[in-house]
ZANUMAR-230653 format. One record per atom (N, C-alpha, C): atom name; x, y, z. Coordinates in pm, 1 decimal. Example, Ala and Ser with C-alpha at 12.3 -4.5 7.8 and 13.67 -1.06 7.14 Angstrom:
% residues 2
+-------+----------+----------+----------+
: vexke :       px :       py :       pz :
+-------+----------+----------+----------+
:     N :   1319.0 :   -569.0 :    780.0 :
:    CA :   1230.0 :   -450.0 :    780.0 :
:     C :   1320.0 :   -330.0 :    780.0 :
:     N :   1285.0 :   -225.0 :    708.0 :
:    CA :   1367.0 :   -106.0 :    714.0 :
:     C :   1290.0 :      3.0 :    787.0 :
+-------+----------+----------+----------+
This chain:
% residues 80
+-------+----------+----------+----------+
: vexke :       px :       py :       pz :
+-------+----------+----------+----------+
:     N :   3013.5 :  -5702.6 :   -607.6 :
:    CA :   2895.7 :  -5640.9 :   -545.9 :
:     C :   2820.1 :  -5564.9 :   -649.2 :
:     N :   2684.4 :  -5572.4 :   -645.2 :
:    CA :   2599.5 :  -5501.8 :   -738.2 :
:     C :   2597.7 :  -5352.3 :   -709.7 :
:     N :   2580.1 :  -5272.8 :   -812.7 :
:    CA :   2572.0 :  -5129.8 :   -799.2 :
:     C :   2447.5 :  -5090.8 :   -720.4 :
:     N :   2455.0 :  -4992.5 :   -644.7 :
:    CA :   2331.8 :  -4944.4 :   -573.9 :
:     C :   2244.1 :  -4860.7 :   -665.3 :
:     N :   2116.7 :  -4884.5 :   -654.0 :
:    CA :   2017.4 :  -4810.4 :   -734.7 :
:     C :   1952.3 :  -4708.3 :   -642.6 :
:     N :   1957.4 :  -4587.4 :   -692.6 :
:    CA :   1897.6 :  -4476.0 :   -614.7 :
:     C :   1759.3 :  -4441.0 :   -671.6 :
:     N :   1655.7 :  -4466.6 :   -594.4 :
:    CA :   1517.0 :  -4439.6 :   -633.2 :
:     C :   1479.3 :  -4300.3 :   -584.6 :
:     N :   1457.8 :  -4206.9 :   -670.9 :
:    CA :   1429.6 :  -4068.5 :   -634.8 :
:     C :   1283.0 :  -4044.6 :   -637.4 :
:     N :   1201.0 :  -4141.3 :   -656.2 :
:    CA :   1050.9 :  -4120.8 :   -657.8 :
:     C :   1002.4 :  -4097.8 :   -513.2 :
:     N :    882.0 :  -4057.0 :   -503.7 :
:    CA :    826.3 :  -4034.4 :   -369.5 :
:     C :    829.0 :  -4161.1 :   -283.4 :
:     N :    799.5 :  -4273.4 :   -344.4 :
:    CA :    801.2 :  -4395.1 :   -270.4 :
:     C :    945.2 :  -4432.6 :   -225.8 :
:     N :   1035.1 :  -4402.5 :   -316.0 :
:    CA :   1180.2 :  -4432.9 :   -284.0 :
:     C :   1238.9 :  -4342.9 :   -180.0 :
:     N :   1182.0 :  -4225.9 :   -164.9 :
:    CA :   1233.8 :  -4128.7 :    -58.3 :
:     C :   1145.0 :  -4125.4 :     65.5 :
:     N :   1048.3 :  -4215.1 :     78.4 :
:    CA :    961.5 :  -4208.1 :    192.4 :
:     C :   1032.4 :  -4221.0 :    317.7 :
:     N :   1138.7 :  -4300.4 :    325.4 :
:    CA :   1216.8 :  -4318.2 :    450.0 :
:     C :   1277.3 :  -4180.2 :    489.9 :
:     N :   1312.0 :  -4105.5 :    396.0 :
:    CA :   1374.8 :  -3972.4 :    425.4 :
:     C :   1270.4 :  -3871.5 :    469.1 :
:     N :   1145.2 :  -3895.7 :    445.1 :
:    CA :   1039.7 :  -3805.1 :    479.1 :
:     C :    961.0 :  -3845.9 :    603.5 :
:     N :   1028.4 :  -3906.1 :    698.1 :
:    CA :    968.6 :  -3947.7 :    818.8 :
:     C :    930.0 :  -3822.9 :    896.9 :
:     N :    805.9 :  -3809.4 :    947.9 :
:    CA :    766.2 :  -3688.5 :   1018.2 :
:     C :    851.2 :  -3657.5 :   1140.3 :
:     N :    889.4 :  -3531.7 :   1148.3 :
:    CA :    967.2 :  -3482.6 :   1270.2 :
:     C :    897.9 :  -3359.3 :   1318.0 :
:     N :    932.9 :  -3314.2 :   1433.0 :
:    CA :    870.2 :  -3193.5 :   1488.8 :
:     C :    910.0 :  -3067.3 :   1405.5 :
:     N :   1019.5 :  -3073.8 :   1332.9 :
:    CA :   1061.5 :  -2954.7 :   1258.9 :
:     C :   1026.4 :  -2960.3 :   1115.6 :
:     N :    960.9 :  -3066.4 :   1067.0 :
:    CA :    929.2 :  -3080.0 :    927.6 :
:     C :    795.7 :  -3000.1 :    901.6 :
:     N :    797.5 :  -2898.5 :    819.5 :
:    CA :    677.6 :  -2815.4 :    791.9 :
:     C :    564.5 :  -2892.3 :    719.2 :
:     N :    597.3 :  -3003.2 :    664.6 :
:    CA :    496.2 :  -3082.7 :    595.1 :
:     C :    419.8 :  -3174.6 :    693.1 :
:     N :    465.3 :  -3184.4 :    815.7 :
:    CA :    389.2 :  -3263.3 :    913.4 :
:     C :    250.2 :  -3214.8 :    936.4 :
:     N :    159.6 :  -3296.9 :    946.1 :
:    CA :     17.8 :  -3264.7 :    976.9 :
:     C :    -39.1 :  -3165.9 :    884.8 :
:     N :      4.7 :  -3172.9 :    757.4 :
:    CA :    -37.9 :  -3072.7 :    660.2 :
:     C :   -191.1 :  -3071.2 :    638.3 :
:     N :   -257.7 :  -3182.5 :    656.4 :
:    CA :   -398.0 :  -3185.9 :    633.0 :
:     C :   -489.1 :  -3180.6 :    759.0 :
:     N :   -423.0 :  -3153.8 :    873.2 :
:    CA :   -499.4 :  -3155.9 :    992.3 :
:     C :   -493.6 :  -3034.5 :   1081.1 :
:     N :   -413.8 :  -2932.7 :   1046.0 :
:    CA :   -411.5 :  -2817.9 :   1131.6 :
:     C :   -531.0 :  -2727.0 :   1112.8 :
:     N :   -557.6 :  -2641.1 :   1209.7 :
:    CA :   -675.8 :  -2563.8 :   1215.1 :
:     C :   -690.4 :  -2473.2 :   1087.3 :
:     N :   -580.7 :  -2415.2 :   1045.5 :
:    CA :   -590.1 :  -2326.3 :    932.3 :
:     C :   -624.6 :  -2401.8 :    805.1 :
:     N :   -564.8 :  -2522.8 :    788.6 :
:    CA :   -597.7 :  -2603.6 :    669.3 :
:     C :   -742.8 :  -2646.7 :    669.8 :
:     N :   -791.5 :  -2684.8 :    785.3 :
:    CA :   -934.0 :  -2725.4 :    787.1 :
:     C :  -1025.0 :  -2609.4 :    756.9 :
:     N :   -991.8 :  -2493.6 :    811.5 :
:    CA :  -1067.2 :  -2375.5 :    786.0 :
:     C :  -1069.8 :  -2336.4 :    641.2 :
:     N :   -956.2 :  -2349.4 :    573.7 :
:    CA :   -938.0 :  -2321.4 :    433.8 :
:     C :  -1022.6 :  -2419.4 :    352.8 :
:     N :  -1022.7 :  -2544.4 :    386.9 :
:    CA :  -1108.3 :  -2642.9 :    315.5 :
:     C :  -1254.6 :  -2609.3 :    329.8 :
:     N :  -1296.4 :  -2573.2 :    453.7 :
:    CA :  -1438.6 :  -2540.2 :    479.7 :
:     C :  -1475.3 :  -2416.2 :    405.8 :
:     N :  -1382.9 :  -2324.2 :    390.8 :
:    CA :  -1418.2 :  -2203.2 :    307.7 :
:     C :  -1436.2 :  -2236.6 :    166.4 :
:     N :  -1356.8 :  -2332.1 :    110.6 :
:    CA :  -1380.4 :  -2376.3 :    -28.1 :
:     C :  -1511.7 :  -2443.3 :    -50.7 :
:     N :  -1546.0 :  -2534.0 :     46.7 :
:    CA :  -1681.6 :  -2599.6 :     35.5 :
:     C :  -1793.9 :  -2499.5 :     45.4 :
:     N :  -1783.7 :  -2400.9 :    136.7 :
:    CA :  -1886.9 :  -2300.2 :    146.1 :
:     C :  -1900.5 :  -2219.9 :     23.7 :
:     N :  -1786.9 :  -2185.2 :    -40.5 :
:    CA :  -1787.4 :  -2110.0 :   -163.1 :
:     C :  -1854.4 :  -2191.8 :   -278.1 :
:     N :  -1832.1 :  -2324.1 :   -280.8 :
:    CA :  -1894.3 :  -2410.5 :   -383.7 :
:     C :  -2044.0 :  -2415.1 :   -360.6 :
:     N :  -2086.2 :  -2418.0 :   -235.9 :
:    CA :  -2229.3 :  -2429.0 :   -203.9 :
:     C :  -2297.4 :  -2296.3 :   -245.7 :
:     N :  -2235.2 :  -2184.3 :   -231.6 :
:    CA :  -2301.5 :  -2059.9 :   -257.9 :
:     C :  -2282.3 :  -2010.9 :   -406.2 :
:     N :  -2204.1 :  -2079.9 :   -482.5 :
:    CA :  -2175.1 :  -2043.6 :   -623.6 :
:     C :  -2294.3 :  -2087.1 :   -712.1 :
:     N :  -2356.8 :  -1989.6 :   -775.5 :
:    CA :  -2474.3 :  -2029.1 :   -861.3 :
:     C :  -2435.3 :  -2115.7 :   -983.2 :
:     N :  -2305.5 :  -2123.3 :  -1013.2 :
:    CA :  -2260.1 :  -2199.8 :  -1132.1 :
:     C :  -2224.0 :  -2340.2 :  -1094.1 :
:     N :  -2232.5 :  -2375.8 :   -969.0 :
:    CA :  -2200.2 :  -2514.6 :   -923.0 :
:     C :  -2316.7 :  -2603.8 :   -940.9 :
:     N :  -2285.6 :  -2726.4 :   -999.9 :
:    CA :  -2393.3 :  -2820.9 :  -1021.1 :
:     C :  -2457.0 :  -2864.3 :   -885.0 :
:     N :  -2584.5 :  -2896.8 :   -883.5 :
:    CA :  -2649.8 :  -2937.5 :   -761.9 :
:     C :  -2584.8 :  -3062.8 :   -696.9 :
:     N :  -2538.0 :  -3152.4 :   -774.6 :
:    CA :  -2470.7 :  -3271.8 :   -716.3 :
:     C :  -2344.7 :  -3234.0 :   -641.9 :
:     N :  -2270.6 :  -3139.3 :   -704.7 :
:    CA :  -2146.5 :  -3093.7 :   -645.1 :
:     C :  -2178.0 :  -3014.7 :   -516.3 :
:     N :  -2282.6 :  -2937.1 :   -514.5 :
:    CA :  -2325.5 :  -2862.7 :   -393.3 :
:     C :  -2358.8 :  -2958.0 :   -282.6 :
:     N :  -2428.3 :  -3071.5 :   -317.7 :
:    CA :  -2462.1 :  -3171.7 :   -214.8 :
:     C :  -2333.7 :  -3233.9 :   -157.9 :
:     N :  -2239.3 :  -3265.8 :   -246.2 :
:    CA :  -2113.7 :  -3320.0 :   -195.7 :
:     C :  -2037.1 :  -3221.2 :   -105.0 :
:     N :  -2037.7 :  -3093.2 :   -148.1 :
:    CA :  -1973.2 :  -2991.7 :    -67.3 :
:     C :  -2035.5 :  -2979.2 :     72.7 :
:     N :  -2171.6 :  -2987.3 :     79.1 :
:    CA :  -2240.6 :  -2982.0 :    202.6 :
:     C :  -2201.3 :  -3092.6 :    295.6 :
:     N :  -2194.4 :  -3212.4 :    232.6 :
:    CA :  -2153.0 :  -3334.4 :    308.9 :
:     C :  -2008.4 :  -3319.7 :    361.6 :
:     N :  -1919.7 :  -3272.6 :    278.7 :
:    CA :  -1781.8 :  -3261.0 :    322.4 :
:     C :  -1768.0 :  -3155.2 :    427.9 :
:     N :  -1845.3 :  -3046.8 :    416.2 :
:    CA :  -1841.9 :  -2939.1 :    515.1 :
:     C :  -1889.1 :  -2988.5 :    646.2 :
:     N :  -1991.5 :  -3075.0 :    649.1 :
:    CA :  -2040.8 :  -3131.3 :    773.5 :
:     C :  -1931.3 :  -3226.0 :    834.3 :
:     N :  -1866.4 :  -3304.7 :    748.6 :
:    CA :  -1765.6 :  -3391.0 :    795.9 :
:     C :  -1649.4 :  -3317.4 :    871.4 :
:     N :  -1620.8 :  -3194.1 :    818.5 :
:    CA :  -1518.6 :  -3110.5 :    879.7 :
:     C :  -1567.7 :  -3044.2 :   1012.0 :
:     N :  -1696.1 :  -3046.1 :   1036.0 :
:    CA :  -1749.2 :  -2987.5 :   1158.3 :
:     C :  -1853.9 :  -2877.5 :   1134.5 :
:     N :  -1891.3 :  -2858.0 :   1018.6 :
:    CA :  -1992.5 :  -2749.6 :    984.4 :
:     C :  -1929.8 :  -2615.8 :   1011.7 :
:     N :  -2010.4 :  -2528.5 :   1075.5 :
:    CA :  -1960.9 :  -2393.6 :   1103.1 :
:     C :  -1849.9 :  -2394.1 :   1205.8 :
:     N :  -1832.1 :  -2496.5 :   1284.2 :
:    CA :  -1724.5 :  -2503.1 :   1378.2 :
:     C :  -1587.4 :  -2530.0 :   1316.2 :
:     N :  -1585.6 :  -2561.0 :   1185.5 :
:    CA :  -1462.1 :  -2586.7 :   1112.4 :
:     C :  -1386.8 :  -2460.9 :   1076.9 :
:     N :  -1451.7 :  -2342.7 :   1091.9 :
:    CA :  -1386.1 :  -2222.5 :   1054.1 :
:     C :  -1307.6 :  -2164.0 :   1173.2 :
:     N :  -1185.6 :  -2113.4 :   1138.3 :
:    CA :  -1101.0 :  -2052.4 :   1240.3 :
:     C :  -1174.9 :  -1930.5 :   1300.2 :
:     N :  -1151.1 :  -1915.2 :   1423.4 :
:    CA :  -1202.6 :  -1791.0 :   1488.5 :
:     C :  -1091.7 :  -1697.5 :   1508.4 :
:     N :  -1114.4 :  -1570.2 :   1480.3 :
:    CA :  -1004.7 :  -1472.5 :   1493.1 :
:     C :   -995.0 :  -1409.2 :   1633.5 :
:     N :  -1092.8 :  -1446.2 :   1720.3 :
:    CA :  -1092.6 :  -1403.3 :   1854.8 :
:     C :  -1077.6 :  -1251.7 :   1874.0 :
:     N :  -1137.2 :  -1176.9 :   1778.6 :
:    CA :  -1136.7 :  -1031.9 :   1785.4 :
:     C :  -1003.7 :   -970.7 :   1741.9 :
:     N :   -912.9 :  -1049.2 :   1687.7 :
:    CA :   -781.7 :   -995.9 :   1641.7 :
:     C :   -788.5 :   -983.0 :   1487.1 :
:     N :   -768.4 :   -866.4 :   1437.1 :
:    CA :   -768.3 :   -846.5 :   1296.3 :
:     C :   -900.7 :   -859.7 :   1231.2 :
:     N :   -900.8 :   -873.5 :   1099.0 :
:    CA :  -1027.2 :   -885.4 :   1023.7 :
:     C :  -1051.2 :  -1024.8 :    979.4 :
+-------+----------+----------+----------+
């Protein structure tokens, strides 16, 4: 019988990384906090005077895809 080959690359371990309810990496790009953080980054790029105009346009488009001003988390009066 041939020796088993263990592939430790991301592709080789994909079966081990099946999403579960307890896996903190699940839904990493879709939760409210992550979306709000992305929106903050795009808004910062738009307001930065050192950002190229083409980059600002891209940031505006990406911010709109996230939902515009609705992409930001609301603190509901709790904290700052």
